[in-house]
N, C-alpha and C positions, 0 to 999 in steps of 0.2 A: 886573271891574265896568266897564261901558262909561262913557265920559266921564272916566275916570281919566287923569291926566297921567303919561306914561311917558318916562323918559330912557334912551335906548339909547346905550351907549358901546362903540365898536368902530372900530379904525383901518382896517379893510377896507371900502372904500366900498360894494362890492357887497352885503356882509352887512348893513351899516347901512341901505341902501336897501330890501333885502328885508324886514328886520324892520319898518322904518318903514311900508312899504306894507301889510303884512299886519295890523299893529296898527291903522293908520288905517282900513283897510277894515272893521274890526270895532268901530269907534266910539271908539277911544282917541285922545287927543291926544298926539302924539309929538314929541319933540325929539331931536336927535342930537349926539354929541360924539366926536371922533376921538382924543383924548388924555386922560390922567388929569387933567392940569391944567385942560383945558377943561371936563371933567365936574365937577370941584370948583367951578369958577367958576360954572357954570350952576346947580348945586345951591344955591349961596349966593344967587343971584339969584331963583330960584324952586324951592321944594322939591317934588320929584316925589312921586307916590303909590307909585312903584316904579321901580327902576333895573335894567336889563339890562346887565350889566357883563362885558366881555371881560377875561380875565386878562392876555393878552399885548398890552401897550400900550407905545408909545414913551414915554420919560420915566418918569413915575410909573406903575407897573404896576397891574393890577387889584387885587391883594392889598393893596397900600399904600392905594389909594383906599378899599377896603372898610374897612381898619383905621382910616383917618382919619375916615370917616363914622360908624363905630360908636363911636369915642372921643368924638365931639362930641354932647353932650346934645340939641342942636337937630336932629340927623339920625340918631341912633342907632336910632330906630324905623322908619326908611324901609326897606322890604323890598328885598332884593337877590337877583337871580337871576344866577348866574355863567355865562358862556360859556367852555368850555374844550375842549382836545383830549383824546382818549381816553387818552393816555399820561401825563396829569398828575394821577394819583391823589393824590400828596402835596400838590399845590396845591389840590385839591378839599377834602381834609381841613383844610388850613390855612384856606381860605375859610370853611368851615362853623364852624370853631372861632372865627373872628373875628365870626361872627354872620350870615353869608349864609344865606338861607332855602332855596335850592335851586340846582341846577346843571343845565345842558343841555350835552350833548356835541356838538362839531362833528365832522362835518357834521350838521346837525339838520333836523328837519321843522318848518316854520313852524306846523303844526297842533299839534304837541307843545308847542312853546314857548308858544303861545297858551293851551293847556290848563293848563300849569304856571303861567303868569302869572295866569290867572283863579283858580286854586286858592290861590296865595299871597295875592292880594288878598282873597279871601274869609276866609282865616285871620286876616288883619290887621284886618279890619273887624268880626269877631265871634269870640267864643270858639269853638273847634272843637266842633261838635255831637256828633261821634262819640266824644268822651272820656266814658266812663260814670263818673259820680261815685259811684255806688253809695250815695248818701246820706251819704257821709263827707267832711267838709271837709278832713280831713288823712289822708294815707296815709304810713305810716312803715315802714321796714325797715332795721335796722342804723343806720348813720350818715346815711341818706338820708331826708329829709322832703319830701313834696309837699303844698303848701297849695293846694287846689283853689279856694278862695274868692279868694285873692290871686294865684293863678296863678304861684306861686313854688316853686323847688326849692332846698333847702339840703343840703349834704354836709359832715358834721363841723362844722356850725354856720355854714358859709360860704355866702352867697347866690351861686347860679350864674346865669350868663347863657346860657340855652338858647334855641335857635330853637323855633318852634312844633312843628316835626316832631320834634325831639329830645325836647321835653316830652311829646308824644303817645306816642312809642315807649317812653320810660321809664315813663310811667304805665301803659301797656298791659302791659308785662312785669312791673312790680312789683306790679300788682294780681292777678297770677296766678303767684305764686312756685312754682318747681319744675316748671311746665308748659313743655314744649318747643314752640316755634312755628317753622314754616318761614318763609322770607322772604316768601312770598306771603301767608301768614296774618297776618304783621305788617303788611304793606301794607294788607290788607283791614281789619285791626283799627283802624288809625289814620287811614286815608285813605278807605276805601270801595273796592269792587272795580273802580270805573271810573277810578281815578286813574292817569294815565300815568307810572308810575315803574318802573324796572328793579330786579331783585333785587340788582344790584351796588350800587345807591344805598343799600340797607338796610345793607350792609356798611360803607359810607363813613360813614353816620350813626352806626352803632354805635361805630366807631373814634373819631369826634369826641366822642361822648357819654362813652365810657370815660375819655378824657383829661380832660374837664371834671370828671368825678366824682372824679378823683384815686385815692386808695387804694380807694375804694368802687367804682371802675370794674370791679374784678375780680368784683363780684357779678353782672355780666352775663356769663354763661358761654356759650361757643361749644360747640355739640354737633355734632361733626364729621359732615358729610354730611347734616345735617338743618336746623339753624338756630340759634336762641338761646333761652335761658331765664334768668330771674332766680333767683339762688340762694335756695333755701328755707332760712330761718334756723332752722326748727324741727328 
């Protein structure tokens, strides 16, 4: 959404300026920070509408910044897009578990980053339109309960903190138990076929989702060579 205030955190000046230039050109108000400490200070001074956060930072790294922001009730709802290198799958999973909304791999296309940013802002300003509620305020399977009216998920009675994407994937799979979906079908089912996301990111989201679900995470089954399905309890 144009006119939103975006904080870009990266210690590489060239990347910082590249992102700042492209976002400003598309109508966003942009500020930058080169360290985790500077980012936290700027967030306290003025809360951004979204943060683009590099993981590899001097001093306090990106994961710790994300953790601190999500642990603070004043900033826990600020969406975060992580910037990361291709080899850092473990860090991606850790960031998503902490509550980051999406990630972009370096080197990246400014157009892709812009599209991801717009999608995250849309999801945070309104309930995702592509989640089909099927007229049911509650969806339940085993120990998992999804309350569509309150936009909450519980597993074994425990309230979970899921990102919008994790919520959408879980609802999509649990609403069609036993049916196998390819990664592309999952992407289309929860994002729309124009969303710029890779098949690999579906795997990362599933890993994070399983961990948050605890013992119930095994209900999301991998079908080798095809994709994923939610276990049919019948």
